[in-house]
Steps between C-alpha positions, in 0.01 A plus 500: 500500500209712597384499855136402556272697723391312804153351464241561761343195654141618510332176601693467826376671813490459876232264632417436863558133589495297826870571536470870430535708179647313207580628146356267238323491168118478472538143382717410804252669732208308347689171563570615854131578556396154369745330734383703794135426423585131519659560850213694656373286783787254446702498819837322478731392787873488457723329764872552544523128592877472565465542870124530551360260758135572423486380137251220566279723710492759218420231244216353709330835550558603140349177377190556716448833321627373162774761485804411291834473678855527365787374706842645417827343608862502384693199370623420852151384593277229367126565512203305370136579527176348392326835525749781422708589198867476591758740346860423558747790452874497488690497828627836612448759764137632477435312173157395614422851632592653158277248319212569735529871437486437127188282497268623771247780450314744714243311713681165497611345827863421562603271784864509609716431801810699431565647838781292643502188720181486697434267793344166428135524393241360740158356415356819651706708257366298209139532626540877540646535154223284351229713661668830407570384142149383439365825640729688263381293204141584583589867525685488168209335328262755648730785391533357144122494477486856638772608256273395219230724652731798535570460869851551649729203540672397826819305480532292821827350600546172694830381644589149381 
């Protein structure tokens, strides 16, 4: 049996993407560009809803600005929403976190409360979160519009 010479893959090269440099074909890159063109100006909110006490606040503000929301939880929690898409992932340590990482993109907003066992929330806490979250949404919208005009993007963070 004669050994074949390795073939060069000439149509694959490194392209810059939202997650950094990626090796792909021209066809794959064209598909990527089409998908990204659809996303420009489309802000999306993802919520790690397993232990997040501000889900309804997030939904109310998102609905006001017609921003889609996806709630993620594991099989140990039951969630229903009239506004948001709900994704249930298998139970397991950090299962929701890994799913979030796989579906969110640069510029999306992720709301999570994975920092332990905080004290009971007060109505003042909820009001502060609501004000801060809405301010962040307005900034994100403004930044998306600026991104389309070549301006730099700021990624604000709000504690939920």
